[in-house]
Structure formats: C-alpha cells, structure tokens
C-alpha positions in Angstrom: 58.4 -104.5 -39.8 60.2 -103.2 -37.2 59.8 -103.1 -33.7 57.5 -100.5 -31.9 60.0 -98.4 -29.9 59.9 -95.4 -27.4 61.2 -92.7 -28.6 63.3 -89.4 -27.5 63.4 -86.4 -29.0 62.0 -86.0 -32.5 64.1 -85.4 -34.9 63.9 -81.2 -35.5 62.7 -80.7 -32.6 62.3 -81.1 -28.2 61.1 -84.1 -26.2 57.0 -83.7 -25.5 56.7 -82.8 -21.9 53.9 -82.8 -19.5 55.2 -83.4 -16.1 54.0 -81.2 -13.1 50.0 -81.6 -14.4 49.3 -85.1 -13.7 49.8 -86.7 -16.6 52.0 -89.4 -18.1 53.2 -89.2 -21.2 55.2 -91.6 -23.8 55.9 -91.0 -27.3 56.2 -94.2 -29.8 57.3 -94.7 -33.3 56.4 -97.8 -35.1 54.2 -99.4 -37.7 50.3 -98.3 -37.0 49.4 -101.9 -36.3 52.0 -101.5 -33.2 51.0 -98.3 -32.2 47.2 -99.6 -32.3 47.7 -103.0 -30.4 49.6 -101.1 -27.7 46.9 -98.9 -26.5 45.1 -99.5 -23.5 48.4 -100.7 -22.2 50.3 -98.8 -19.5 53.3 -96.8 -20.8 55.6 -98.0 -18.1 55.2 -100.7 -15.1 52.6 -98.9 -13.2 49.4 -101.1 -12.1 47.7 -97.7 -10.8 45.1 -96.1 -13.7 46.7 -92.7 -14.3 46.1 -90.4 -16.7 48.0 -90.6 -19.9 49.3 -89.3 -23.2 50.6 -91.3 -25.8 52.1 -89.6 -29.1 52.0 -91.9 -31.8 54.6 -91.2 -34.5 54.0 -93.7 -37.6 57.0 -95.3 -39.6 54.8 -96.3 -42.5 51.6 -96.2 -44.4 48.3 -98.1 -43.1 44.5 -97.4 -43.6 43.4 -97.8 -40.2 39.3 -98.7 -39.5 37.0 -98.4 -36.8 36.0 -101.1 -34.4 32.9 -101.9 -36.3 33.9 -100.8 -39.8 32.8 -103.7 -42.5 36.0 -105.7 -43.6 33.9 -105.4 -47.3 35.2 -101.9 -47.5 38.9 -102.6 -47.9 40.2 -103.2 -51.2 42.8 -106.0 -50.0 44.3 -106.2 -53.3 45.2 -102.3 -54.1 46.7 -101.9 -50.2 49.0 -104.9 -51.1 49.7 -103.2 -54.7 50.4 -99.9 -53.0 52.2 -101.1 -49.6 49.3 -99.9 -47.7 48.9 -101.9 -44.6 45.4 -102.3 -42.9 45.1 -102.6 -38.9 41.9 -101.9 -36.9 41.5 -99.5 -34.0 39.7 -100.3 -30.9 37.1 -97.3 -31.1 34.8 -96.8 -33.4 33.7 -94.3 -36.5 35.6 -94.4 -39.7 38.7 -95.1 -41.5 42.0 -93.1 -42.0 44.5 -93.0 -43.9 48.0 -92.6 -41.8 51.5 -91.7 -42.6 55.0 -90.6 -41.8 54.5 -86.7 -41.2 50.9 -86.8 -42.3 49.0 -86.2 -39.0 49.4 -85.5 -35.5 48.0 -88.6 -33.7 47.7 -88.4 -29.6 45.9 -91.5 -27.8 44.9 -90.3 -23.8 43.7 -92.1 -21.1 41.2 -91.3 -18.2 40.7 -93.6 -15.2 37.2 -94.9 -14.2 36.5 -91.6 -11.9 38.4 -89.2 -13.4 36.9 -85.6 -13.0 37.4 -85.3 -16.8 35.4 -88.3 -17.6 32.3 -87.3 -18.0 29.3 -89.9 -17.9 27.5 -88.7 -20.8 29.6 -89.9 -23.9 28.8 -87.3 -26.0 30.2 -84.3 -23.9 32.8 -86.4 -22.4 34.7 -85.4 -25.9 34.3 -81.6 -25.3 37.2 -80.8 -23.5 39.5 -82.8 -25.8 38.3 -80.9 -28.3 38.9 -77.9 -27.0 42.6 -78.1 -26.2 43.0 -79.2 -29.9 40.9 -76.3 -30.6 43.4 -73.8 -28.4 45.8 -75.7 -30.3 45.4 -75.2 -33.8 44.7 -71.3 -32.6 48.1 -71.1 -31.2 50.2 -72.7 -33.7 48.4 -70.1 -36.2 48.8 -67.2 -34.0 45.5 -66.5 -33.4 44.9 -66.5 -37.1 42.7 -69.4 -37.1 39.0 -69.8 -35.7 39.2 -73.2 -34.7 35.1 -74.5 -33.3 34.4 -77.6 -31.2 31.2 -79.6 -32.6 28.6 -80.0 -29.5 27.6 -83.3 -28.6 25.8 -85.5 -31.4 27.1 -87.1 -35.0 26.3 -86.1 -38.5 24.7 -89.0 -40.4 25.1 -89.9 -43.8 25.9 -92.7 -45.7 29.8 -92.4 -45.4 29.5 -92.0 -41.5 30.9 -95.2 -40.8 33.3 -95.7 -43.7 34.8 -92.1 -43.6 36.0 -90.8 -40.2 36.9 -87.2 -41.9 33.5 -87.2 -44.1 31.7 -86.6 -41.1 31.8 -84.2 -38.1 31.0 -85.7 -34.0 31.3 -84.5 -30.5 34.0 -82.4 -29.6 35.5 -82.9 -33.3 37.5 -79.4 -34.8 36.7 -77.9 -37.4 38.0 -74.7 -39.3 35.7 -72.6 -41.7 33.4 -75.9 -41.6 36.1 -78.6 -42.3 36.7 -81.2 -40.0 40.6 -81.0 -39.2 40.4 -83.1 -35.9 39.0 -86.5 -35.4 38.2 -88.0 -31.8 36.7 -91.6 -31.3 36.3 -92.9 -27.5 36.5 -96.4 -26.1 35.6 -97.4 -22.8 35.7 -100.2 -20.3 36.0 -100.7 -16.3 39.4 -99.1 -16.2 38.4 -95.9 -17.8 38.4 -94.5 -21.1 40.9 -94.2 -24.0 40.6 -91.3 -26.7 41.8 -91.4 -30.0 42.6 -87.9 -31.5 44.3 -87.1 -34.9 44.5 -83.8 -36.8 45.5 -84.1 -40.4 48.5 -81.7 -41.9 47.9 -83.2 -45.2 45.3 -84.0 -47.5 45.7 -88.0 -47.6 42.0 -88.2 -49.3 43.1 -89.7 -52.7 44.8 -92.4 -50.7 42.5 -93.4 -48.4 39.2 -93.6 -51.0 42.1 -96.0 -53.2 41.8 -98.3 -50.5 38.2 -98.8 -50.6 36.3 -101.1 -52.1 34.2 -98.7 -54.0 32.6 -98.4 -57.6 33.5 -95.8 -60.0 30.9 -93.2 -59.2 31.4 -94.1 -55.6 34.8 -93.1 -55.5 34.1 -89.9 -57.1 31.3 -89.4 -54.6 34.2 -89.9 -51.7 36.7 -87.7 -52.8 34.4 -85.2 -53.2 32.6 -85.1 -50.1 36.2 -85.2 -48.6 37.1 -82.3 -50.6 34.3 -80.0 -49.3 34.3 -81.5 -45.2 38.0 -82.4 -44.8 40.6 -80.0 -43.5 44.4 -79.8 -43.0 46.4 -78.2 -40.0 49.6 -77.7 -42.2 52.3 -77.1 -39.4 55.0 -79.8 -38.5 53.9 -82.7 -36.1 56.3 -81.7 -33.2 54.6 -78.3 -33.0 51.2 -79.4 -33.2 51.4 -81.7 -30.7 53.5 -79.2 -28.4 50.5 -77.1 -28.6 47.9 -79.8 -27.5 49.7 -81.0 -24.6 50.5 -78.1 -23.5 46.8 -76.8 -23.7 45.2 -80.1 -21.8 43.2 -79.3 -18.4 
C-alpha cells in the first residue's frame, strides 16, 4: 500500500478551498485503511480544536464497515480474490464499497461547544445534510430536488449491514433513493461526521463482499436497487459544491 499523502490540486480540477469561513480544509489521498485511521487526527500541528474538513480521495477498492458491524458479515476470501481491502471506520452504520472515482467522501469535525453541534444526536446531522442537499441541487442547476431526512433511522434486517439500504437522520435522498450517507462519532473533543455521496452504483461489488446465501444476496441487491441512488457528476465538482454550501 502506498503512503497517505496530502494532495495538491486534484487532476482536472481546482484545489478545494474553505478560506475565510472558519473551516480548516485538507485533501488526503491513499488507501481506505490509512484514510480511516487518520480521521480524528488534526490535519496540521495545531493543538487547539477547530472546525476541520477532510476531503478523502481513495486510491484502492475497499469494503468499509461500520464500527459495530459484525466481522462475520464479511466474506474475507471473496474480498482477497477480488483485491478488495476490508477496513473499519470509527462511526456506526452499515458497510459501503469505496473505489477511486466512485464516491465523494468528506469527513467533518466540529469541536465541543461549536454552535453547529446540537446536543441532540439526531438533530445534529441536519446542518450537514442540508449542505449536501444544496450541493446536489447546485451541480444539477436546480434540476434535481434533494431532500434531507428528519431525525430518526429506518429499521430493517439490513440496517447494520448496508449503509445505503436505509435512511437515517440528515441523510439525503433524491426521488426516495438515498444518495448521501452520514455517520457520526463523538468524544470529549467534539464530533466527527463521516459523509459520502455515491457517484456510481457499487451495489454488486458490495454485496459480493458479504457472507450471504444466494437468497440473501438476491434480496440485498433488490433492496439496494430500490433504495440506493447516485449523483452522476465528478467527485471534484460535488465536493466543491458541498464545501461552498457549508455554514
């Protein structure tokens, strides 16, 4: 695996910027295990907690599990055969399949006491979901109506297995299909929000990584086919729009 690196301008696009609005922003590229392991670490040498944005550009395919997802959900042999790594993030929710150019991935940190950080965990997702929804509308020039889910989480047999099979607080849907997933992890320093929009359909690759019977595999594919959606624009364009939409 190559080292995690702090990126300059992305190929074919201008550098992301959030200057002048209280956010510290860094772009990082690398395999998913290193991107996930660096979340929660400051992007510079500052020891004073501050609002931070980390735009993550993954360089290799990987299955990313939620913090409490059972290890038994994963078919490690299948993943090895297909060259897909398996990593675990520090926030909850179900699995996602990440690959170069397949998602727009933004991790956001709010320090304790920040006015955006609602004490109610369910409501605390809403401001970030609103920024993603505004970004989706902006890149479609108003042609797409994106909606932010109210506090609460849908429950199903797949809730803790497949991130894009259910909709939770602050997540974004288009025509009933989830296009942006958000999870959260809090500690005494503040809260990290892990957010991701799908740019292409990775359902088949994702389900192929799980330990499922044939009937379950077909059910999972049907569910994702009905509930998961994509925003088919460039990663850089969508991330620019999200950063510009943040408070």
